[in-house]
C-alpha positions in Angstrom: -0.2 -0.3 0.1 1.6 3.3 -0.6 2.4 5.1 2.3 0.1 8.6 3.0 3.4 10.9 2.2 3.8 9.1 -1.3 -0.4 10.3 -1.8 -0.3 13.6 -0.9 3.2 14.5 -2.5 1.0 12.9 -5.3 -1.8 14.7 -5.0 -0.3 18.1 -5.1 0.7 17.3 -8.6 -3.0 15.9 -9.3 -4.8 19.0 -8.0 -2.5 21.3 -9.6 -3.2 19.2 -13.1 -7.0 18.9 -12.6 -7.6 22.6 -10.7 -11.6 21.6 -10.7 -12.4 18.2 -8.8 -14.6 16.0 -6.7 -13.6 14.0 -4.0 -14.8 11.1 -5.8 -12.7 11.9 -8.4 -9.1 11.7 -5.9 -10.9 8.7 -4.5 -11.1 7.0 -8.1 -7.2 8.1 -9.0 -5.8 6.8 -5.6 -8.0 4.1 -5.1 -9.2 5.6 -1.3 -12.2 6.1 0.1 -14.5 8.9 -0.4 -13.9 9.9 3.3 -10.1 9.2 3.3 -9.7 11.6 0.1 -12.2 14.5 2.6 -9.5 14.2 4.5 -6.3 13.9 2.6 -7.8 17.2 0.9 -8.0 18.7 4.3 -3.9 18.0 5.2 -3.5 19.8 1.7 -5.4 22.5 2.7 -3.4 23.1 6.6 -0.2 22.4 4.2 -0.5 25.4 2.1 -2.3 24.1 -0.9 -4.8 26.9 -1.5 -8.0 24.7 -1.8 -11.8 26.2 -2.1 -14.9 24.5 -1.5 -17.7 24.6 -4.0 -21.3 23.8 -2.3 -24.2 22.1 -4.0 -24.7 19.6 -6.2 -22.1 20.0 -9.1 -19.5 21.6 -5.8 -16.2 19.9 -5.2 -13.2 21.3 -5.3 -11.1 24.0 -6.9 -7.8 25.2 -6.1 -7.1 29.0 -7.1 -4.0 30.5 -9.1 -1.9 30.7 -6.6 -1.1 27.2 -6.4 1.5 25.7 -4.3 4.1 23.5 -6.4 4.7 19.4 -5.0 8.4 19.1 -3.4 11.3 19.1 -5.3 15.0 17.6 -4.6 17.9 19.6 -5.3 21.3 18.7 -4.8 24.0 21.0 -2.8 24.9 22.5 -6.4 21.3 23.1 -7.5 20.4 25.0 -4.3 23.6 26.7 -4.7 22.9 28.2 -8.1 19.4 29.1 -7.1 21.1 31.3 -4.6 23.4 32.3 -7.0 20.7 33.5 -9.6 19.6 35.5 -6.4 22.0 37.4 -5.8 21.7 39.0 -9.5 18.4 40.6 -8.5 18.9 41.6 -5.5 19.5 45.7 -6.5 16.3 46.2 -8.0 13.8 47.4 -6.4 10.6 45.9 -8.7 10.4 42.5 -10.1 7.9 40.5 -11.5 5.3 38.0 -10.1 6.1 39.4 -6.7 8.9 37.1 -6.6 9.8 37.5 -2.8 13.4 36.5 -2.7 13.5 36.3 1.4 10.4 34.4 1.5 12.2 31.4 -1.1 15.7 32.2 0.2 14.2 30.8 4.2 12.8 27.8 2.4 15.9 26.6 0.6 18.0 27.7 3.5 15.9 26.0 6.6 16.4 22.5 3.9 19.9 22.5 3.6 22.7 20.8 5.7 24.0 22.9 8.3 27.5 22.4 6.6 25.7 23.5 3.4 24.6 26.5 5.6 28.0 28.0 6.1 29.0 27.8 2.9 25.7 29.9 1.4 26.0 32.3 4.2 30.2 33.1 3.0 28.6 33.1 -0.9 26.3 36.5 0.3 29.1 37.8 1.6 31.7 37.3 -1.3 29.6 37.8 -4.4 27.7 39.9 -5.4 26.3 41.1 -9.1 26.6 44.9 -8.0 24.1 47.4 -10.0 23.5 50.4 -9.6 20.4 50.5 -7.0 17.8 52.7 -8.5 14.4 54.4 -6.5 12.1 54.3 -8.8 9.9 51.5 -9.0 8.1 49.2 -12.0 5.0 48.3 -11.0 3.3 46.4 -14.2 6.2 43.8 -14.6 4.2 41.1 -14.4 1.5 42.9 -16.4 3.4 43.1 -19.4 5.3 39.6 -19.3 1.6 38.1 -19.4 0.5 40.4 -22.1 4.1 39.0 -23.8 3.7 35.1 -23.6 -0.2 35.8 -25.1 0.8 38.4 -28.0 -1.5 40.6 -26.6 -1.5 44.6 -26.9 -1.5 46.8 -24.0 -2.6 50.2 -23.4 -0.1 52.6 -21.7 0.2 56.1 -20.7 3.9 57.0 -20.9 6.3 59.6 -19.5 8.1 60.5 -22.8 10.8 63.7 -22.8 8.2 66.2 -23.8 5.0 64.7 -22.2 2.8 62.2 -21.3 1.1 59.9 -24.5 -1.5 57.2 -24.6 -0.4 54.6 -26.9 -1.4 50.9 -27.8 1.5 48.7 -28.1 2.3 45.1 -28.3 5.5 44.1 -25.7 7.8 41.6 -27.2 9.0 41.2 -23.1 11.3 42.8 -20.8 14.7 42.9 -19.5 16.7 44.2 -17.3 19.7 46.5 -17.6 22.1 49.0 -15.3 18.8 48.9 -12.6 16.2 49.6 -14.8 13.5 47.1 -16.9 13.3 47.8 -20.1 10.2 46.9 -22.9 10.8 46.7 -26.5 7.5 46.7 -27.9 5.8 46.9 -31.4 3.9 50.5 -31.9 1.6 50.0 -35.1 1.4 54.1 -35.3 5.3 53.8 -36.4 5.5 50.7 -37.7 8.4 49.6 -35.9 9.9 48.4 -32.4 10.2 50.4 -29.9 11.9 51.0 -26.6 10.2 51.9 -22.9 11.7 51.9 -20.0 9.3 50.2 -17.6 9.6 52.7 -14.7 8.0 55.3 -17.0 5.2 53.4 -17.4 2.0 55.9 -15.4 -0.7 53.9 -16.3 -1.7 50.3 -18.6 -4.8 48.1 -19.1 -5.0 45.0 -22.2 -6.2 45.3 -24.4 -8.7 43.1 -26.8 -6.3 43.3 -29.5 -3.6 40.6 -30.6 -1.2 40.4 -32.8 1.3 37.5 -34.4 4.8 39.3 -33.5 7.8 38.4 -35.8 10.6 38.6 -33.9 11.3 37.5 -30.0 12.6 39.1 -27.8 16.2 37.4 -27.6 16.2 37.9 -31.2 15.8 41.7 -31.1 18.2 41.6 -28.0 20.9 39.9 -30.6 19.8 42.5 -33.9 20.4 45.4 -31.6 24.0 44.2 -31.2 24.5 43.7 -34.8 22.1 46.1 -36.7 23.7 47.3 -39.2 23.4 51.7 -39.2 20.4 52.7 -42.0 22.4 56.1 -42.0 25.9 55.1 -41.6 27.8 57.9 -40.4 31.8 57.9 -39.8 33.2 58.2 -36.0 36.2 58.6 -35.1 37.6 59.4 -31.7 41.0 60.5 -30.3 41.5 59.4 -26.7 43.5 59.5 -23.6 43.9 57.2 -20.5 41.3 58.2 -19.1 38.8 58.2 -22.1 40.4 54.4 -22.9 39.1 53.2 -19.1 36.0 55.5 -19.5 34.9 54.1 -22.7 36.1 50.8 -22.2 33.0 50.7 -20.3 30.7 50.7 -22.6 29.2 48.3 -25.1 28.5 49.9 -28.1 32.0 51.9 -28.3 34.0 48.4 -26.9 34.7 46.5 -29.7 35.8 49.5 -32.0 38.9 50.9 -29.2 41.7 50.6 -30.6 44.9 51.1 -28.2 48.1 53.0 -29.8 50.6 53.8 -27.4 51.2 54.7 -23.3 47.3 54.0 -23.1 46.1 56.0 -25.2 44.2 55.7 -28.5 41.6 55.7 -31.2 37.5 54.9 -31.7 37.0 54.0 -35.2 33.4 53.2 -35.9 29.9 54.0 -37.8 26.9 55.1 -36.0 23.8 55.6 -37.9 23.0 59.4 -38.1 19.4 59.2 -36.0 22.3 58.9 -33.0 23.5 61.8 -33.0 22.2 63.5 -30.2 22.8 60.4 -28.0 26.8 60.2 -29.4 27.1 64.4 -28.8 26.1 64.0 -25.5 28.3 60.5 -24.4 31.7 62.1 -25.2 30.7 65.9 -23.7 30.7 64.0 -20.5 34.2 62.6 -21.2 35.6 66.4 -21.7 38.6 66.1 -22.7 39.5 62.7 -21.6 38.3 62.4 -25.4 38.4 64.2 -28.2 35.5 63.6 -31.6 37.3 64.3 -34.9 34.7 63.1 -37.5 32.0 63.6 -38.0 31.8 67.7 -37.7 28.8 67.4 -36.4 29.2 65.4 -32.9 31.9 68.1 -32.5 30.5 71.2 -33.6 27.3 69.7 -31.0 29.8 69.4 -28.2 30.5 72.8 -29.0 27.1 73.8 -28.9 27.1 72.0 -25.3 29.5 73.7 -23.5 28.7 76.8 -24.6 25.0 76.3 -22.8 26.7 75.2 -19.7 28.7 78.1 -19.5 26.1 80.6 -20.1 24.3 78.5 -17.5 26.8 79.5 -14.7 28.2 82.3 -15.7 
């Protein structure tokens, strides 16, 4: 005869899969009496499985959306891998699906033997995926991911540079970078994919419209790093030792840095004309550590930014 612990373990998987069932269904599935089935279901409820009883002729049991998963047996390395992954998220104030890392960590930590707990304690003090900790929250991460998985459009109010705009967009998904969450999404108005900061979404509601995406998030991200400029312009920048150090931390510049001597060097690549403003502001903030030689339009724009700053402080 199957042990009670084994029946309860299998019963958690059964109710998670069925969602709606009766005690008679459980009794037939596990070859037990209806009375025992009721008792086992009560045991599951006390364990935290969110069961809801539906009275009446057509009633029975229904499991709520916040389901409890069956126990999972992990080896030590697998448990460390989970703690390792949590380290990469600890500096983000907003996480999708209401991830409670402290709760999950406590449950996992409690199941470890003492010597493994000591290793985890040391892991937390010697390993960190540090990123800038942002104070702004992104409250709609779960809704964005759900819409992306269902190919559903969203109606959003977005804080643009000039004013707030209303848009209906189709999100590809989310990615985290430098402490912020970003949402690439198809915008039918411009018939192209635009990039949105998730923390700048002021309001959000589901749309009844759906789209069939022609590209997924990972392919879009790969295309961004390998994208050929639509209107290519040569960029040539001379760098001091400090300029070399600063530019090496920028993924969009690092592959194109050439060292000459004594730590000095230059950047030679192509950029798209639409990136002029961004590139101008970046090299403006480097001051004398960088000198843009080409294109002349960016050099002139940097001079204008410097004059504006001088006027502002005069």
